[in-house]
Every structure is written in C-alpha cells, then in structure tokens.
N, C-alpha and C positions, 0 to 999 in steps of 0.2 A: 221700281218697275215691277209690274204686275208679273211679267214673265220669270220673275226670281223665285216663283212658287209654282209647284205642280202637286195636284191631289193624286197621290199614288195608291190609294186604297178605297175602292169604291165598288158598292154592290148596286145592281139593277134588278128590274122586276123579273129577269130570267132566274134570279135565285128565288125559289118559291117561298113567298110570304116572308122575305127577309129585306131585300131592297125594294124600295117603292117606285123610283123614277126609271124612265127608260133611257137607253144610251142616247136616243136624239136629243132629249133634255139636258142631258150631261153635255153633250156636244154643242148644242146652242148656248147654254150658259157659259161654257168654256170659251167661246168666241167674245161673248159679251163681257167676261172680265179679263180677256186678253191672255189666256193661257194656252201655250203652244201644242201641249200634250194631252192626249185623252187615254187615261188608264182605267181598266175596269178588272177588277180582282174579285169575282164572286166566289162564294163558298163551294168548294169541291166540284165546280163545274166550269167548263169553258163555253158554254152554250151562247154566249153574247158576244164571241169574236167576230162573227160574220157581221152583225150589226155594228160591231166597234169599227171594223175595216171600211164599211161602206159610208158610216156617218162621217168618220175621220176624213175620208176622201171628199165628201160633199161639203164639209165645213173647213178644208185646209188644215187640218189637224194632223199632228204625228201620233199614230197609235202605238200603245204600249201593251203588249200582251201578257196577262199574269193570271193568277189564281191563288185564292187563299185556301190552302189545302187543310185537310184533317189529318193529324199525324198521331199514331200511338205506337211506340217502339215495340209492343208486344204483339201488334196485329200480325197474326198468320196469313199465309196466301191459303185462302179458302175459296171453294167454288160454290159450297151449298151452306145453309144454317146449320145443318149437322156437323159439318166440318168444324165450324166456329164453336158449337156446343161441346163437341169431343175435346178440343183444344182447352176451353175454359174448365172442363171437368178437372183438368191436371193442374191448375192454377191454385196458389195459396191464397187465402182471403185477401192478403194484401196486394198480391198481384192482381187478383181479380177486380180490386177496386181502382187499381191503375189502368187495367184493361179498359174500364167504362169510361175513362176520359177521352173526349174527342178535343185534342189540343190544336191549335190554329198555327198556321205557318205560311207567310206571305212569299210567294215565289214570282218572279218577273223574268221573262224570257230575253236575252240580249243579242241572241244571234240565231241563225237557223237550226242548229244543233240544239240550242236550249228549248226553242219553240218544239221540236220533235220530242224532247224529253219531256217537256210539260205535258204534251198530249199523251205521251206513254204512261206519265204518272198518274194523271187524272183518270184514264183509261183503266188502268191497273187497279185504282182504288174502287172503282165501281164494279168491276168483274172479279176481283179476288180480295177485297179489303173491306167489303161493305159490312159494317156493324153499327145500325141506326144512321150512320153517316158513311159516305165513301171515304176510306182511310187508307193512309199508306203508312209503311213502317220504315225504320232507319236504314235498312239493309237497301231496299230498292230506292230509296231516297239518295243514298251515297253512290249507288251504281248510276244512277241518272240525274247527277248534279250539274254535268259539265254545261256551260252556256245559260245558267240560271243565277240570278241574283236572289239571295234569300234575306229575310230580316228577322229580328227578334219578335216582330208581330205586336200584337195587342195583349191585353191583361189575361186573356185565355190562352196563351201560348204555352209550351213546354218550360220556357225559360222563366216566364211570370209565375206559372203554378209552382215550380221548383222554389222560387223565392218567397213565395207567400208561405209556402208549407215550411221551409227550412231556412229562411233568411239569406243573408249574403253569401254564405259559404256554400248552401245548396245551389243558389242562383248562379254563382260563378262557376261551379261545377258544370252546370249545363251549358253556360256560355262557352266555356272551354271546349266541351263536346262538338258545339256548333262550329267553333273555330276549326277544330280539327277536320271536321266534315266538309266544311265550305270554303275555308281559306279566306282569301281576299275578296270573295263573293259575298261576304257576311256583313251585314249592317245592323247597327242599332236603330230602330225605330221609335222616335218620340212622338206622342200624342198629346193634344191639348183638350181633353174631354172633360165633362162634369161627373162622369164615372167615379165614384169614390176610390176605385182602386188605382186610378190612373196616376195621380201625383205620386204616391209611394214607389208606382213602378218606374215612373220616368227618373225619379231620384235614384233608383237602383242602377238603370240604364246609364246615367251620368257617372256613377261610381265605377260602372264595367267599363266606360269609355276611358276614364282616367286611369285605370288599372292595366287595360290591354291595348289601348290606342285604336279601338275598333271605330271606323268612321260612323258618324251620326246621320240619320235622315229625318225628315219631318212629315208626318203625314195627317190627315184629319179623317177618321174612319166615316166615311160618308154612306149613308143608307138612304138618302134621298136628296134632291137636288137642291131645293130651297127651303129656308126656314120655316115658311107656312106648310110644309108638307108633313110637318112632324105628327100631326093629329091623324093623318092617313096612315102613317107608319103604325102607329098605336092601334089602328082599326085592324091592321094586317095582323099584328101581334096576338089581337084577340082571336082571330082566326087560327093562327098558328098554335096557341096554347089552350084555345078552346075555353077561354075564361071572359068575364065581363070587363068593363073598365075599372069598376069597384075591385074587383077581385085582383086585377093587375095592379092598382094602386096599393092594395094590401100587401100583395107579393114583393112590390118594390121597397115597401116601408120596412118589411121584415128582414130584407138583405139576405134572403136565403136562395133568391134564383140567380143563376149565371146568365140570365137574358139581361145584359148590361144596357140593353136599349130601354128598359124599364126605368133605369136611373139616370138616363141622359137623353136631353131632347137638344142636344148640341151636334147633331149628325149630319147637318147638311153641308154642301159643297161651299166652302168659303173662299171669297176673293183675299188676295194679299192683305189688303186693308182690314179685313175682318179678323184674319189670323193674327196681324199685328196688334189690334185691339184685344184678342182674346189673351195674347202673351202678356200685354202691359197689364191687364186687369186681375188676371188669375195665375199666370205661371212666370211672371219675372223674378219672383223669389226661389223659383225651381230650377229655371233653366237660364243660365247667364247670356246675356245678350250676344257676346261673340260665338258661343256656341249655337245659339239660337240660328244666327246668320249662317253659320257654318253648315247646319243641318239641312237649312233651305237650299243652300247652293248645292250640296251634295244630292239631294233629291233631284235637282234639275241635271246633274250630271249623269245619274244612273238612268235618267230617262233618255238623255242624248245617246247614251250606250245602248240602250235598248231599242233604239230606233233603226239599229242594223238589221232587225228581223225583215226578211222579204219573203212573203208567202207568195207560192205559185198558185194561183187561183184558176188555173186553166183545169178543164175537165180532165180527169185521169181516169182511164179505163185499163183494165188487164190486158195483156197482148199475149195471144197465142202464137205458137210457132206456125209460120208459113200460112198467116191467118186468111190472106186474100185468095190464096189458091184452095185452102181447104173449104172455104165459103162458096167458091165457085163449083167445086165437085159437089157439094151438099145440095146445092141449087138444082144442078143437072139430075141428081139422085131424084130429088123431090119432085120436079117437073114430070119425070117418068112416072113416079108413084101417083101422082095427082091426074095423070093422063090428060095434061094439058093440050091443046091444039097446037100443032106444029105449023103456025102461021107468023108471017112477018109481024103482026101487031103484037103477038106474045114474045116473040124473040127479041123485039126491038124494047119492049118495056122491060123485060127482065134485064137486058144489057145495061139499059139506061138506069134501072134502079141499083144494079150491081155497082156501076162505075162510080155513082154518087156516094153510094155507102163505103166504098173503097177510099175516095176522095176525103171523105169526111173522118176516117180512121175508125168506123164502126164495125168493121168486119169481126172482130173478136167480140163484141157486144152481142151481136146476132147470134154467133155460135155459142155463146154462154148461155143466152136465153133457150137456145135450142136444147143444150145439155140439160138444163133444169126441167123443161117441160116434157123432155123425152124421159127423164128419170121419173117423173111424177107418173106418166102412163104407165111404165114398166113396173113401178112399185105398186100401182092401184090395185090389180087383181089379188096380189098377195095380202094387202091390208084388208081389203073388202071381203074377199073371199069368193068373188064373183067378178064378172064382166071382162071386158078386153083392153080396159085402161081408157077408154074414151070418157068414162065417168069422171076421171080426176081432172079434166080440162074443159074449160068452156069454150065456146065458140069464137071468144074474142069480141072486143068492142073499141070504140074511139077511131080516131084518125089512123092508127097503126093498121087497121084492118084494110086501108088502102094500099099496102104493099104487097105485090105479087111475090117478091123474093121471099117475104115472111111466110106467105101461103105455101110456097114450095118446101119451106123449111118446117112446115105444119106447126107454127107458131101461132096461128088462128086458122078458123074454117071457113073463112068468108072470101068466096072467089072474087076480087076486086074488078077484074075486067068485065065479067058477066054482070056485076051489078053496077058498073059505071063510076066506081071510087077511085079518086085521084091520089097518087102517091105524093103529089107536092103538098097536100095537107099535112101529111106526117114529116116529109124531109125535103128540102128543096137547097138550091145553090146559095140562097140568100139567109138561109137560117140553119142552126144547128140541128133542128129536128126536136120533135117532142119525145119525151121519154117513154119507154115501153115500160107498163106498170104490170108486173106479174103478180097477182094477189095470191097468198096462201092462207087457206083455211085451217084452223087448229081444230083437231078432232071432228072432221065434219060428219062422221057417222055415229058419233056418241059413244060414252063410256060403255053402255050396257053391252057393246060387243065385245069387250074385253080386249081390245087392240090397243 
C-alpha cells in the first residue's frame, strides 16, 4: 500500500538555494502517489508553513510541521557579531573548530506546545544564535523540547559527525546524550541515498538500534519533487557555491565538500514502489527487511501523532485595557482638535465607523497605530533639531484615508467627508478591512547629521 510510507524530510524553494520544488508541487505529487501526509522540514526556517497548511487543505492532505535545525552545543546567546567574536576569542583551537560546525537536527512538532516551542527555537536561532547559519545550542534545545519529535537526522548531524570522527564509541556517546535530552521522542532516521557516507552511517544507526532499542524511521532527504529536477538543483548549487558545473564536478570528485548534493542525484520524492526498488538494489545488504518494514511503519506513526497540531489561523491583535472606551474618548478629543463641523452628517459618520471598528475588534489596533504615529511626531524635533513633528509623518494614502475616525486620531491628514471618500472601501460589514500600513524610513536625514 502506498500509504505505508511518508516522506518526512523535505526541502522547498523557501530554503534559499537548497530545495528546488515548491510546496504545491510536493502536494500534487503526494496525491499522485497516494501519500496522506505532507511534511516540510526546511533548514533553519519555518517560512513554508503557511503554504504547507494551505496546500494540504487544498489537496486533502494532513500537514506535518517541522524544521531541520542547525545545532552547535557551543553556540552562545549573542545579539551582535561582536558578542560572537568575543566568545570565540576565549575558545581553544579545538573548541573553535567545533564551534565552526553547523550540525543538522530534524524536529517535528506533534502537538500545539511543540509547535510553539519549534517557533521559539527557530526564532531564537535567528535572533541569538546566528553564525553563518541560524543555530541553537543544547541548553535552549533541552528547555524547549516538549511536544517535539527529534531524529538522528542525516550524515551531517551531531551523531553522524561524532561517529565519523571517533567510531562507534563516540557515536554511541552522542546517541546516549540525545536519549537523555529527548527520551521517548527520539528516533533513529535511516536514509537510502547515494551519498558515500550514508551506508556506513545507516549501519551504525542499526547497531545503535540493536544496543539501545531506539525506534527506527525511514526518510528520503528530498530536495526536489521529481527525478528530472536533479539538473535544476545543480544549477541552484552553482549559485549557492559560486562555481561552474565543472568546478562542482571536481569538488564532488575530491570528496572535500560537505555539500552532499554534489555526490547524490537521488534526492527526489519517491513513491513506495521506488523506495522498495532502492532498498532491493542498494540497501538490502545493509537494512534487514523486517527492520525496513518497521522503519516505514514508524514513520507513518509519528506523522499520525504529529497530526494533532491545530494552528489557530485567525487574526491575532494585541488588546488594550478598556479599548473601546479609550478609542471613543480619543475620537472625541480629536474631533475637537480637528475642528470638525458639529453636524448630523459628521456625527453619524463617526458613530457608524466607530461601531464597525468595535464590532470587528480593531479598537486596540487603531489605538496602537496612534501611539506609534504620535511618538514619531514627538521624537521628530529632537532628532531633526527643528520643526514641530509634522515632518515625521506623511499625509496618508490608500483606502485608509477614507476613515473619519482615523482622521480624528491624526493617523492621516486627509479629511474624507470634504473629499467625498468612502469608509467602506477600507472597512465594511462584509469584509475584515484592509491593513493599515505604517511605513518607517531608516535614517531619513542622512548620517552627516550625526544622529
């Protein structure tokens, strides 16, 4: 049965110059080969999650949310390059060599807590752990492990690098460390690739399975959807490495590159039939048939478990205390400051807009926009050294200037009633409303001002 296998290790075009295919292509092909789950695990980012959810919904697939993170146990919590440089200055040459490694770790969220933790980990890596790649350390990984399934990952993982550097003893030590960190949520991930290190690594993982009874899963590191896409992947590698095809071929032949894609053109999304053929032709001497079937079944089981993630996709806005009352008071103050006519037309317009804004739950949103724009006006004279603050804010544009409430709040300076502008173009009972886009200019007056 085709639904006995799931590809749980896939890269898409969102991962810059790594995965070639789009989420839509993977989704369409999943239906074609009768796979029920769609799993995206880009390196260091979860940028493809919105497309994963929408395409899964469109093609009646179950989405599984994951990420192949970069891990380095020495990675400090840094905010700037200077912080990282200071940290490295205190490392020994051996430690500095270890610090330079970007180890891979596959993580799959299996409940809502796990999804939140995965978002936290990837965000932390970009904000506090960036060194050539967004990286996390063991401390934050352990603190945020709840709700996440972790695997031994590929031949560029911490476990694999320990094994290749120090044999079974070093490899088993790292396996034990992962067992201590992740417990029953840790799996050994077999792959059937042409990459020269894959068979020795799989053989080691099978020995680890026999020694520790850690469950096995089977994946195919997918960097493109179909076999014929291999050549396009190579073209992307030309861009990534800034090398020609001949240079890439020479690099692959030398064996000195850690870009395993150079040594493997076997990275497409395979059907169960293709995987079975791959096992029979290349891996039957490495992976016992019963273990092969067990690994496939376990892969489906973790995807079934991961199907419990339910993401609230509704709009989430911050809420201020007594937001509706505060908004109404600010409108009344603004109406006086703007010296608007005290007529039925204006009163009715303001009341109708206010009621709809309140009904849609946008009161806090309007107030927060007002806080930001007021602060820009207040800070402008201090920064520029002249003016009354009006220089910092433009008159406004787009459908938003059709709001009389926004005019009262000084979010824009276009009087909508006078110019015959309609509020309904911005917000109406039938739709949620268009976004207010407040644009910020960095260094608007130039560095020569010394500010």
